[in-house]
C-alpha positions as CSV (number, residue, x, y, z in Angstrom):
1,M,-80.4,38.4,-43.9
2,P,-76.7,39.1,-44.4
3,L,-74.5,39.5,-41.3
4,P,-73.8,43.1,-40.3
5,P,-70.4,44.3,-40.8
6,P,-68.0,44.2,-37.9
7,H,-68.4,46.7,-35.1
8,R,-66.3,49.8,-35.7
9,P,-66.0,52.6,-32.9
10,F,-65.6,56.1,-34.4
11,G,-61.9,56.3,-33.2
12,I,-61.0,52.9,-35.0
13,K,-62.8,53.8,-38.2
14,A,-60.9,57.0,-38.4
15,L,-57.5,55.2,-37.6
16,N,-58.2,52.6,-40.4
17,R,-59.2,55.4,-42.9
18,V,-56.0,57.4,-42.1
19,G,-53.8,54.3,-42.4
20,G,-55.4,53.2,-45.5
21,G,-54.7,56.4,-47.2
22,F,-51.0,56.2,-46.3
23,R,-50.9,52.7,-47.6
24,R,-52.2,54.0,-51.0
25,L,-49.4,56.4,-50.9
26,G,-47.0,53.6,-50.5
27,W,-46.3,54.1,-46.9
28,T,-47.1,50.8,-44.7
29,W,-47.4,51.4,-41.1
30,P,-46.7,49.7,-38.8
31,S,-44.0,47.5,-39.9
32,L,-44.4,43.7,-40.1
33,D,-40.9,43.1,-41.5
34,Q,-39.3,40.1,-39.9
35,Q,-35.9,41.5,-39.0
36,D,-37.6,44.8,-37.7
37,L,-39.7,42.5,-35.4
38,L,-36.8,40.5,-34.2
39,D,-34.7,43.6,-33.6
40,E,-37.5,45.3,-31.7
41,A,-38.1,42.2,-29.5
42,V,-34.4,42.0,-28.7
43,R,-34.6,45.7,-27.9
44,R,-37.6,45.2,-25.4
45,A,-36.2,42.2,-23.8
46,G,-32.5,43.2,-23.6
47,S,-31.5,39.7,-24.6
48,N,-30.9,38.2,-28.0
49,D,-31.1,34.4,-27.4
50,F,-34.3,33.0,-28.8
51,G,-33.5,29.5,-27.7
52,G,-32.4,28.3,-31.3
53,D,-34.0,29.4,-34.6
54,G,-36.5,26.8,-35.2
55,F,-39.4,29.2,-34.8
56,L,-38.1,31.3,-37.7
57,E,-39.5,29.1,-40.6
58,G,-43.0,29.4,-39.3
59,M,-42.5,33.1,-38.6
60,V,-41.5,33.6,-42.3
61,E,-44.4,31.5,-43.5
62,L,-46.9,33.5,-41.3
63,L,-45.6,37.1,-42.3
64,D,-45.6,36.2,-46.0
65,S,-49.2,34.8,-45.8
66,I,-50.3,38.0,-43.8
67,D,-48.7,40.2,-46.5
68,R,-50.4,38.4,-49.4
69,E,-53.7,37.4,-48.0
70,A,-54.8,39.0,-44.7
71,D,-55.8,42.4,-46.0
72,L,-55.3,43.8,-42.6
73,S,-56.6,47.3,-41.6
74,T,-54.3,49.6,-39.7
75,L,-55.8,48.4,-36.4
76,G,-55.1,44.8,-37.6
77,R,-51.6,45.7,-38.3
78,V,-51.1,47.4,-34.9
79,S,-52.7,44.3,-33.2
80,C,-50.6,41.8,-35.3
81,R,-47.3,43.7,-34.8
82,E,-47.9,43.8,-30.9
83,T,-49.1,40.2,-30.8
84,L,-45.9,38.8,-32.5
85,L,-43.7,41.1,-30.7
86,Q,-45.2,39.7,-27.4
87,Y,-44.6,36.1,-28.4
88,L,-41.0,37.1,-29.5
89,E,-40.3,38.9,-26.3
90,N,-41.7,36.3,-24.0
91,R,-39.3,33.7,-25.7
92,L,-36.4,35.8,-25.1
93,R,-37.3,36.3,-21.4
94,L,-38.2,32.8,-20.9
95,I,-34.8,31.6,-22.2
96,E,-32.9,34.2,-20.3
97,Y,-34.7,33.2,-17.1
98,R,-34.0,29.4,-17.7
99,T,-30.5,30.1,-18.3
100,Q,-30.1,32.1,-15.0
101,H,-32.2,29.4,-13.3
102,P,-31.3,26.1,-14.7
103,E,-33.2,24.3,-12.0
104,V,-36.5,25.2,-13.7
105,A,-35.6,22.3,-16.2
106,D,-36.0,19.8,-13.5
107,E,-39.7,20.7,-12.8
108,V,-41.7,17.5,-13.4
109,I,-45.2,17.8,-15.3
110,A,-47.0,14.8,-13.9
111,R,-50.2,13.5,-15.3
112,P,-51.9,16.5,-16.6
113,L,-55.5,16.6,-17.3
114,I,-56.0,17.8,-20.8
115,L,-59.4,18.7,-22.4
116,V,-59.4,17.9,-26.4
117,G,-62.2,18.3,-28.7
118,L,-64.0,20.4,-31.3
119,P,-64.6,24.1,-30.5
120,R,-67.9,24.8,-28.9
121,T,-68.3,21.1,-27.4
122,G,-68.3,22.2,-23.7
123,T,-64.5,22.3,-23.3
124,T,-64.7,25.8,-21.9
125,I,-67.3,25.1,-19.2
126,L,-65.4,22.0,-18.2
127,F,-62.2,23.8,-18.2
128,N,-63.6,26.4,-15.8
129,L,-64.9,23.8,-13.5
130,L,-61.8,21.9,-13.5
131,A,-60.0,25.1,-12.2
132,Q,-62.2,25.2,-9.2
133,D,-60.5,22.0,-7.8
134,L,-58.0,23.4,-5.3
135,G,-55.5,20.7,-6.5
136,N,-55.6,21.7,-10.3
137,R,-53.3,24.2,-11.8
138,A,-54.8,25.9,-14.8
139,P,-52.8,28.6,-16.7
140,L,-54.5,31.9,-16.3
141,S,-54.7,34.5,-19.1
142,W,-52.4,37.0,-17.3
143,E,-49.6,34.7,-16.6
144,V,-49.5,33.3,-20.2
145,H,-49.5,36.7,-21.6
146,W,-46.7,37.9,-19.3
147,P,-45.1,34.8,-17.9
148,V,-41.9,36.4,-16.7
149,P,-40.9,36.4,-13.9
150,P,-42.8,33.2,-12.9
151,P,-45.8,33.7,-10.8
152,E,-45.4,33.2,-7.0
153,T,-47.9,31.5,-4.7
154,R,-47.7,34.4,-2.1
155,S,-48.7,37.0,-4.8
156,Y,-50.8,34.8,-7.2
157,E,-54.1,36.7,-6.6
158,T,-52.4,40.3,-6.4
159,D,-49.7,40.2,-9.0
160,S,-49.7,43.7,-10.7
161,R,-49.8,41.8,-14.2
162,I,-53.5,40.9,-13.4
163,Q,-54.6,44.5,-13.7
164,D,-52.7,45.1,-16.8
165,A,-54.5,41.9,-18.4
166,E,-57.9,43.3,-17.3
167,K,-57.2,46.5,-19.1
168,L,-56.3,44.6,-22.3
169,F,-59.4,42.4,-22.2
170,A,-61.6,45.5,-21.5
171,N,-60.1,47.1,-24.6
172,L,-60.8,43.9,-26.6
173,D,-64.5,43.9,-25.3
174,R,-64.8,47.6,-26.3
175,V,-63.5,46.9,-29.9
176,V,-65.4,43.7,-30.4
177,P,-68.7,44.1,-28.2
178,T,-70.1,40.9,-29.5
179,L,-67.2,38.9,-28.1
180,P,-68.2,38.2,-24.5
181,A,-71.4,36.4,-25.7
182,I,-69.2,34.0,-28.2
183,H,-66.2,33.6,-25.7
184,E,-65.3,35.0,-22.5
185,F,-61.9,36.4,-21.9
186,G,-60.5,37.6,-18.6
187,A,-57.3,38.1,-16.7
188,Q,-58.0,35.4,-14.1
189,L,-59.7,32.9,-16.2
190,P,-58.0,29.8,-17.4
191,Q,-56.3,30.1,-20.8
192,E,-56.1,27.6,-23.4
193,C,-53.0,26.2,-24.9
194,V,-53.3,27.9,-28.3
195,P,-51.4,31.1,-27.4
196,I,-48.7,29.1,-25.7
197,N,-48.0,27.1,-28.9
198,A,-48.1,30.4,-30.8
199,H,-44.7,31.4,-29.2
200,S,-43.3,28.7,-31.5
201,F,-45.2,30.2,-34.7
202,L,-46.9,26.8,-34.8
203,S,-50.6,27.6,-34.0
204,M,-54.0,27.6,-35.6
205,Q,-54.6,30.9,-33.5
206,F,-53.2,32.9,-36.5
207,H,-55.7,31.5,-39.0
208,V,-58.6,32.2,-36.5
209,T,-57.5,35.8,-36.1
210,F,-56.4,36.6,-39.6
211,H,-57.1,35.2,-43.0
212,V,-53.8,33.3,-43.6
213,P,-54.8,30.2,-45.7
214,S,-51.3,29.6,-47.0
215,Y,-49.9,29.7,-43.6
216,Q,-52.6,27.3,-42.3
217,S,-51.8,24.9,-45.2
218,W,-48.0,24.9,-44.4
219,L,-48.9,24.3,-40.6
220,D,-51.0,21.4,-41.3
221,Q,-47.9,19.5,-42.9
222,Q,-45.5,20.4,-40.0
223,S,-44.5,18.3,-37.0
224,M,-46.0,20.1,-33.7
225,L,-43.2,18.4,-31.6
226,P,-41.2,21.7,-31.3
227,A,-44.4,23.6,-30.2
228,Y,-45.2,21.0,-27.5
229,R,-41.6,20.8,-26.2
230,F,-41.8,24.5,-25.6
231,H,-45.2,24.2,-24.2
232,K,-43.7,21.8,-21.6
233,M,-41.0,24.4,-20.9
234,F,-43.6,27.0,-20.4
235,L,-45.5,25.0,-17.9
236,Q,-42.2,24.2,-16.1
237,H,-41.6,27.8,-15.9
238,L,-45.0,28.8,-14.6
239,Q,-45.1,26.1,-11.9
240,S,-41.6,26.7,-10.7
241,K,-42.8,29.0,-8.0
242,H,-46.5,28.1,-7.9
243,K,-47.1,24.4,-8.0
244,K,-50.3,22.2,-7.5
245,D,-51.1,18.5,-7.8
246,R,-51.7,18.7,-11.5
247,W,-52.0,20.8,-14.7
248,V,-55.4,21.1,-16.3
249,L,-55.0,22.2,-19.9
250,K,-57.4,22.8,-22.7
251,S,-57.3,23.3,-26.7
252,P,-59.3,22.2,-29.6
253,A,-56.0,22.6,-31.4
254,H,-54.8,19.4,-29.7
255,L,-57.1,17.3,-31.8
256,P,-54.8,16.9,-34.7
257,S,-51.8,16.4,-32.3
258,I,-52.8,13.5,-29.9
259,D,-49.9,11.5,-30.9
260,V,-47.4,14.4,-30.2
261,L,-49.3,15.4,-27.0
262,L,-48.9,11.9,-25.7
263,K,-45.0,11.8,-26.7
264,V,-44.3,15.0,-24.8
265,F,-46.8,14.2,-21.9
266,P,-47.0,10.4,-21.9
267,D,-48.9,10.0,-18.7
268,A,-51.5,12.6,-19.7
269,R,-55.2,12.0,-19.0
270,I,-57.5,13.3,-21.8
271,I,-61.1,14.3,-21.7
272,H,-62.3,14.2,-25.4
273,T,-65.4,16.2,-25.9
274,H,-68.1,15.5,-28.6
275,R,-70.8,17.3,-30.2
276,D,-72.6,17.2,-33.6
277,P,-70.3,19.1,-35.9
278,A,-73.3,20.8,-37.5
279,D,-73.8,22.8,-34.4
280,V,-70.1,23.3,-33.8
281,L,-69.1,24.8,-37.3
282,P,-71.4,27.9,-37.4
283,S,-70.5,28.8,-33.8
284,I,-66.8,28.7,-34.3
285,S,-67.4,30.4,-37.6
286,S,-69.0,33.2,-35.7
287,L,-66.1,33.4,-33.5
288,C,-63.7,33.6,-36.4
289,Y,-65.9,36.3,-37.9
290,A,-65.6,38.5,-34.8
291,L,-61.9,38.1,-34.3
292,R,-60.9,38.5,-38.2
293,G,-63.3,41.5,-38.1
294,M,-61.3,43.2,-35.7
295,N,-58.2,43.0,-38.0
296,S,-59.5,43.4,-41.4
297,D,-62.2,45.5,-43.2
298,S,-62.7,42.8,-45.7
299,V,-64.1,39.8,-43.9
300,D,-66.1,37.3,-45.9
301,P,-68.3,35.1,-43.7
302,E,-68.8,32.3,-46.5
303,R,-65.0,31.9,-46.9
304,I,-64.7,31.7,-43.2
305,G,-67.3,29.0,-43.2
306,R,-65.3,27.1,-45.9
307,N,-62.1,27.7,-44.0
308,M,-63.5,26.2,-40.8
309,L,-65.1,23.3,-42.4
310,D,-62.0,22.3,-44.1
311,L,-59.8,22.9,-41.1
312,W,-61.9,20.9,-38.6
313,T,-62.7,18.0,-41.2
314,L,-58.9,17.5,-41.2
315,Y,-58.4,18.0,-37.5
316,L,-61.3,15.6,-36.6
317,R,-60.0,12.9,-39.0
318,R,-56.7,13.0,-37.5
319,A,-58.1,12.8,-34.1
320,V,-60.1,9.7,-34.9
321,E,-57.0,8.1,-36.4
322,A,-54.9,8.8,-33.2
323,R,-57.7,7.5,-30.9
324,R,-57.5,4.2,-32.9
325,R,-53.7,4.1,-32.6
326,H,-54.0,4.5,-28.9
327,R,-57.1,2.2,-28.3
328,D,-54.7,0.1,-26.0
329,K,-54.7,3.1,-23.5
330,P,-58.5,3.2,-22.5
331,E,-57.4,4.4,-19.0
332,Q,-55.9,7.7,-20.4
333,F,-59.0,8.8,-22.4
334,F,-62.7,9.8,-21.1
335,D,-65.3,10.8,-23.6
336,A,-67.5,13.4,-22.7
337,Y,-70.6,14.3,-24.8
338,F,-72.1,17.8,-25.1
339,E,-75.6,16.7,-24.1
340,D,-74.3,15.2,-20.8
341,T,-72.2,18.2,-20.0
342,L,-75.3,20.5,-20.5
343,D,-77.4,18.2,-18.3
344,D,-75.1,17.6,-15.4
345,S,-71.5,19.4,-15.9
346,V,-70.3,18.5,-12.4
347,G,-71.6,14.9,-12.6
348,Q,-69.6,14.6,-15.9
349,L,-66.4,15.5,-14.3
350,R,-67.2,13.2,-11.2
351,R,-67.3,10.4,-13.7
352,A,-64.2,11.6,-15.4
353,Y,-62.3,11.6,-11.9
354,E,-63.6,8.1,-11.2
355,H,-62.4,7.0,-14.5
356,F,-58.9,8.4,-14.0
357,G,-58.7,7.3,-10.3
358,L,-58.8,10.8,-8.8
359,D,-60.6,11.9,-5.6
360,F,-63.7,13.9,-6.2
361,D,-64.3,15.2,-2.7
362,D,-67.3,17.3,-1.5
363,E,-65.3,20.6,-1.4
364,T,-64.5,20.2,-5.2
365,R,-68.1,19.3,-5.9
366,D,-69.4,22.4,-3.9
367,R,-66.9,24.7,-5.6
368,M,-67.8,23.6,-8.9
369,S,-71.5,24.0,-8.2
370,A,-70.9,27.4,-6.8
371,F,-69.2,28.5,-9.9
372,L,-72.2,27.2,-12.1
373,A,-74.5,29.1,-9.9
374,A,-72.5,32.3,-10.1
375,N,-72.0,32.0,-13.9
376,P,-75.3,30.8,-15.5
377,R,-75.4,29.9,-19.3
378,A,-75.8,33.0,-21.5
379,S,-75.2,35.2,-18.6
380,R,-72.9,37.3,-20.9
381,G,-75.6,37.6,-23.6
382,V,-76.9,35.4,-26.2
383,H,-74.4,34.1,-29.1
384,R,-76.8,34.4,-32.2
385,Y,-75.8,32.9,-35.6
386,V,-77.2,30.7,-38.2
387,R,-75.5,28.2,-40.4
388,E,-76.5,29.9,-43.5
389,D,-74.6,33.1,-42.5
390,F,-71.4,31.1,-43.4
391,G,-72.6,29.3,-46.4
392,L,-72.7,25.8,-44.4
393,E,-75.0,23.2,-45.4
394,L,-76.3,20.5,-43.0
395,G,-75.9,17.7,-45.7
396,E,-72.3,18.6,-46.6
397,I,-71.3,18.9,-42.9
398,H,-72.7,15.5,-42.1
399,E,-71.2,13.8,-45.3
400,R,-67.7,15.2,-44.8
401,L,-67.7,14.5,-41.0
402,S,-69.6,11.3,-41.0
């Protein structure tokens, strides 16, 4: 049975129809012109210092790919414009704040714990559990979305940006009601690193959200060093008024960039998650189908399956090569297998702490166990998908990712 078309509330259907009619008449709204986006971001931020122009090449590549390949609906164009403006405005505000507070550059990012692995390999549950350790500092969604001014310890649980983010994610769930069962988003949930790197226009986030294969091909040939340097600056900013013992970070997009990750964070401790790719690829394809379906009325699930197979084959090969290059650093890597995570997530992290020489006390164990009890698996619904929905064949997956 073919996949149902992406969900469309009546108001969204009407908006897309009206916008489509205007596009056929030659009027494209809203604008995704580069200069218009830059000018509008400057107007919103009240500053024109982007911290250099290194991000512009990626922005040009992305906008060109969107224009030629993404086939965005009106809602998709609105969403894309606001997302890009948010990244640009954040860059401007971060640079302005750093100029006014140069001491932020002295903040030390020491021995972060970083989850790396294919999507759908247990990284999210491990990330949420690591955030229960009172000594760990995970970037939360609200502060990643609106980082300026930096969050402060005294108001970290009551900052007004939390409510704004809750409204944002509630709207996302209404537009894509299948999303909570696939991947939970929330204002006070840990946020992975992909949107932080997107501020440099060097992020696979764009290919998951939009059909932009040309941009992704360009991205795969780029050094990620500028993105990770900005990432470090972002973390320095966030911890400048709310600091803990260590950062805990997570992103499947770190897989092809382990070398760069260790260049920018040389003392990082990496938890590398593993699962059979044949189980991973249809799951990440389903997430991509939901996200792209929010932004376009022409979403091809088999094309998505091919995109994801190509992308993660490349990324996993690069990760394997990097692990071989860093085989002399066994103390910095801990391998976590999906079956072990499912069987005993807390025990998995206890073993990781022991490997890295960290104290795993009773309070941390109890807090992690309480989180699991309050958030049972599939409590947000069942994520249903089959490999055939996305044209994925078991034999090909295993052959390419052997």
